C-alpha positions as CSV (number, residue, x, y, z in Angstrom):
1,M,5.7,-8.2,8.2
2,F,4.3,-5.3,6.2
3,G,0.5,-5.3,5.9
4,L,-1.0,-4.1,2.6
5,G,-0.2,-0.5,3.4
6,V,-1.7,0.9,0.3
7,E,-5.5,0.9,0.3
8,N,-6.3,3.9,-2.0
9,A,-6.0,4.1,-5.8
10,I,-6.6,6.6,-8.5
11,I,-7.9,5.5,-11.9
12,L,-7.1,8.0,-14.6
13,A,-10.2,8.1,-16.8
14,G,-10.5,11.6,-18.2
15,G,-9.0,11.2,-21.7
16,K,-11.0,11.9,-24.8
17,G,-9.8,8.8,-26.7
18,T,-9.5,10.6,-30.0
19,R,-7.5,7.7,-31.5
20,L,-10.4,5.4,-30.7
21,R,-13.0,7.3,-32.8
22,P,-15.6,6.5,-33.9
23,L,-16.0,4.4,-30.8
24,T,-15.6,7.4,-28.5
25,F,-17.9,9.8,-30.3
26,D,-20.7,8.9,-27.9
27,L,-18.8,7.1,-25.1
28,P,-15.8,8.1,-23.0
29,K,-12.8,5.7,-23.5
30,P,-13.2,4.0,-20.1
31,L,-16.7,2.8,-21.1
32,I,-15.5,1.1,-24.4
33,K,-16.2,-2.6,-24.1
34,V,-13.7,-5.3,-24.6
35,R,-15.4,-8.8,-24.7
36,G,-18.5,-7.1,-23.4
37,K,-17.0,-5.4,-20.3
38,P,-16.1,-1.7,-20.1
39,L,-12.4,-1.0,-19.8
40,V,-12.8,0.8,-16.5
41,E,-14.5,-2.3,-15.1
42,Y,-11.4,-4.4,-15.7
43,A,-9.3,-1.8,-13.7
44,I,-11.8,-1.6,-10.8
45,E,-12.1,-5.4,-10.5
46,E,-8.4,-5.9,-10.5
47,L,-8.0,-3.2,-7.8
48,E,-10.8,-4.7,-5.7
49,R,-9.2,-8.2,-6.1
50,N,-6.1,-6.7,-4.6
51,N,-8.1,-5.4,-1.6
52,I,-8.0,-1.7,-2.5
53,K,-10.6,-0.1,-0.2
54,R,-11.1,3.3,-1.9
55,I,-10.9,4.2,-5.6
56,Y,-10.9,7.7,-6.9
57,L,-12.0,8.0,-10.5
58,S,-10.3,11.0,-12.2
59,I,-12.7,12.0,-14.9
60,G,-13.3,14.8,-17.4
61,Y,-14.6,14.0,-20.9
62,K,-18.2,12.8,-20.8
63,A,-17.9,12.5,-17.0
64,N,-21.6,12.2,-16.5
65,K,-21.7,8.9,-18.5
66,I,-19.0,7.4,-16.3
67,I,-20.7,8.6,-13.1
68,E,-24.0,7.0,-14.4
69,Y,-22.3,3.7,-15.1
70,I,-20.6,3.6,-11.7
71,N,-23.7,4.5,-9.8
72,H,-25.6,1.6,-11.5
73,R,-22.9,-1.1,-11.4
74,R,-23.0,-3.9,-9.0
75,K,-21.3,-2.9,-5.8
76,F,-18.3,-4.8,-4.6
77,G,-15.7,-4.0,-2.0
78,A,-14.3,-0.6,-2.8
79,Q,-15.8,2.8,-2.2
80,I,-15.7,4.8,-5.4
81,D,-15.4,8.6,-5.5
82,F,-15.1,11.0,-8.4
83,I,-12.6,13.7,-9.0
84,I,-13.7,15.8,-11.9
85,E,-11.4,17.9,-14.1
86,S,-13.0,21.1,-15.4
87,K,-10.5,21.1,-18.2
88,S,-7.8,18.7,-19.6
89,L,-4.8,18.8,-17.3
90,G,-2.6,16.1,-19.0
91,T,-1.6,12.9,-17.2
92,G,0.6,14.7,-14.7
93,G,-1.8,17.6,-14.0
94,A,-4.7,15.1,-13.5
95,I,-2.6,13.1,-10.9
96,K,-1.4,16.3,-9.2
97,Y,-5.0,17.6,-8.9
98,A,-6.3,14.3,-7.7
99,L,-3.6,14.0,-5.0
100,S,-4.4,17.5,-3.8
101,Q,-8.0,16.3,-3.1
102,I,-7.0,13.2,-1.2
103,E,-6.0,13.0,2.5
104,G,-4.7,10.4,4.8
105,Y,-2.4,8.3,2.6
106,D,1.3,7.6,2.6
107,D,1.4,5.7,-0.6
108,I,-1.2,5.4,-3.4
109,V,-1.8,3.3,-6.5
110,I,-2.4,5.0,-9.8
111,V,-3.6,3.1,-12.9
112,N,-5.0,4.0,-16.3
113,A,-8.6,3.2,-17.2
114,N,-7.6,2.0,-20.7
115,T,-5.3,-0.8,-19.5
116,I,-6.2,-4.4,-18.7
117,F,-3.7,-5.7,-16.3
118,K,-2.9,-8.3,-13.7
119,I,-0.7,-7.6,-10.7
120,N,0.0,-8.5,-7.1
121,L,-0.2,-5.2,-5.4
122,E,0.9,-6.6,-2.1
123,D,4.2,-7.8,-3.5
124,M,4.6,-4.5,-5.5
125,Y,4.1,-2.6,-2.2
126,F,6.7,-4.7,-0.4
127,Y,9.1,-4.0,-3.2
128,H,8.3,-0.3,-3.2
129,K,8.9,0.0,0.6
130,R,12.0,-2.1,0.9
131,S,13.6,-0.2,-2.0
132,G,12.8,3.2,-0.5
133,A,11.3,4.3,-3.8
134,L,9.6,7.6,-4.2
135,I,7.8,6.0,-7.1
136,T,7.5,2.4,-8.3
137,I,6.5,2.0,-11.9
138,G,4.8,-1.2,-13.2
139,S,6.8,-2.4,-16.2
140,T,6.6,-4.9,-18.9
141,V,8.7,-6.1,-21.9
142,V,7.3,-5.6,-25.4
143,D,8.6,-6.4,-28.9
144,D,7.8,-2.9,-30.2
145,V,8.3,0.2,-28.0
146,T,6.5,2.5,-30.3
147,G,4.3,4.9,-28.4
148,F,5.6,3.8,-24.9
149,G,7.9,5.3,-22.3
150,V,11.1,3.2,-22.2
151,I,12.9,2.3,-19.0
152,E,16.6,1.7,-18.5
153,E,17.5,0.2,-15.1
154,E,20.2,-1.2,-12.9
155,N,19.2,-3.7,-10.3
156,G,15.6,-2.5,-10.4
157,K,16.5,1.2,-10.1
158,I,15.5,3.3,-13.1
159,I,18.5,5.3,-14.3
160,S,16.9,6.6,-17.5
161,F,13.3,7.1,-18.6
162,V,12.5,8.3,-22.1
163,E,8.9,9.0,-23.1
164,K,8.0,7.7,-26.6
165,P,11.5,7.6,-28.1
166,D,12.3,6.7,-31.7
167,P,12.1,2.9,-31.5
168,K,15.4,2.6,-33.4
169,R,17.1,4.6,-30.6
170,A,15.5,2.9,-27.6
171,K,18.1,1.3,-25.3
172,T,15.8,-1.4,-24.0
173,N,12.4,-2.9,-24.7
174,T,11.2,-2.5,-21.1
175,I,8.3,0.0,-20.9
176,N,6.2,1.9,-18.5
177,S,2.8,0.2,-18.1
178,G,1.1,3.2,-16.6
179,I,0.7,1.5,-13.2
180,Y,2.4,3.3,-10.2
181,I,2.8,3.3,-6.5
182,L,3.6,6.9,-5.4
183,N,4.8,8.0,-2.1
184,K,3.0,11.2,-0.8
185,K,6.3,13.1,-1.1
186,A,6.1,12.9,-4.9
187,L,3.4,15.5,-4.9
188,E,5.7,18.3,-3.6
189,K,8.3,17.4,-6.3
190,M,5.9,17.7,-9.2
191,P,6.1,20.7,-11.6
192,K,4.4,23.9,-10.5
193,E,2.3,24.0,-13.6
194,K,-1.4,22.9,-13.4
195,S,-1.2,21.0,-16.7
196,F,1.7,18.8,-17.6
197,S,2.7,15.3,-18.8
198,L,3.6,13.0,-16.0
199,E,5.9,11.0,-18.3
200,K,7.7,13.8,-20.2
201,D,7.7,16.6,-17.7
202,F,8.1,14.6,-14.5
203,L,9.3,11.0,-14.8
204,E,12.1,11.8,-17.3
205,K,13.6,14.3,-14.9
206,I,12.8,12.9,-11.4
207,C,14.5,9.5,-12.1
208,L,17.8,11.4,-12.3
209,K,17.3,12.8,-8.9
210,E,15.2,10.5,-6.8
211,P,14.9,6.7,-6.2
212,I,12.5,5.5,-8.9
213,Y,12.2,1.7,-9.3
214,H,10.3,-0.6,-11.6
215,Y,8.3,-3.8,-10.9
216,P,7.3,-6.2,-13.7
217,I,3.6,-6.8,-14.0
218,S,1.9,-10.1,-15.0
219,R,-0.4,-8.9,-17.8
220,F,-0.5,-5.7,-19.8
221,I,-3.0,-5.0,-22.5
222,T,-3.5,-1.4,-23.5
223,V,-6.2,0.2,-25.6
224,N,-5.2,3.5,-27.1
225,D,-6.3,3.1,-30.7
226,I,-8.5,1.0,-33.0
227,E,-5.7,-1.5,-33.8
228,Q,-4.9,-2.0,-30.1
229,Y,-8.7,-2.4,-29.4
230,K,-8.9,-5.2,-32.0
231,K,-5.8,-6.9,-30.4
232,A,-7.3,-6.5,-26.9
233,E,-10.5,-8.2,-28.1
234,E,-8.6,-11.1,-29.4
235,A,-6.3,-11.4,-26.4
236,M,-9.1,-11.4,-23.9
237,K,-11.0,-14.0,-26.0
238,N,-7.9,-16.3,-25.7
239,L,-7.6,-15.6,-22.0
240,Q,-11.3,-16.4,-21.2
241,G,-11.5,-18.9,-18.4
242,E,-7.8,-18.4,-17.4
243,R,-7.1,-18.8,-13.7
244,F,-4.7,-16.1,-12.5
245,E,-2.2,-17.2,-9.8
246,L,-0.8,-14.5,-7.6
247,S,3.0,-14.7,-8.0
248,H,5.8,-12.2,-7.9
249,P,7.4,-12.0,-11.4
250,L,10.8,-11.4,-9.7
251,R,10.6,-14.4,-7.4
252,E,12.2,-16.7,-9.9
253,T,15.5,-15.1,-9.0
254,G,14.5,-13.3,-5.8
255,P,13.6,-14.3,-2.3
256,E,11.3,-17.2,-1.5
257,P,7.7,-16.1,-0.5
258,A,8.3,-17.1,3.1
259,A,11.0,-14.5,3.3
260,F,8.4,-11.8,3.3
261,D,7.1,-13.1,6.7
262,Q,10.1,-11.3,8.1
263,A,11.5,-7.9,7.4
264,P,11.9,-7.6,3.6
265,P,15.4,-8.4,2.3
266,P,17.7,-5.7,1.0
267,L,17.8,-5.0,-2.7
268,H,20.9,-6.3,-4.6
């Protein structure tokens, strides 16, 4: 049986959050509160709940305020370190730079600080390993794909990824949630540029060459603009007191949980 072989995670928390102004004039986006809790805290708590041992916060805009918050928050299970961007590197550049600063991992989790999510990382890791994926992308289904990367897949393997397509031309309504497990070999396949978009400059191309899979996540609430912020407040209000059960979204049609006590089954 696989252990939870992924113990390190990166939280991307360096964006300026211009679409969340005026909330982000004084605060960095990760510290914007939804139902009284900073966005970055939701991400940290969910990673800690999944037994992540070490979290790297990739920060840039108003980094000192994020550092101050982390240094004064109640300590839980994970060790938290900071990787500071001296200038904006884009989503891809930020990940590439962070990975270059981290040693001793085979696979690593990457999430965004502006996303409230629920996921079973142990199951996602099993899926990632048995598929032989270079990258496994957390996915979800939405009614409106506007502003999201759209996934087209066959039996879990991503055969096409288009970042923010015209919604009328989108082939599916399955989107990238911005949650990833990356194998260490992904770093050497990234663009040579220091600054680039992970989605547009890397994922759109790499899925045509390498095994990239997707894994449905249990909850996805993103906060990129004021309208999404209002929706997140309402959604979390409705979810207060909810008990979250760890369950694999694919197990309704996939193997029984006991099957994972043995070697993972082949993908179909």
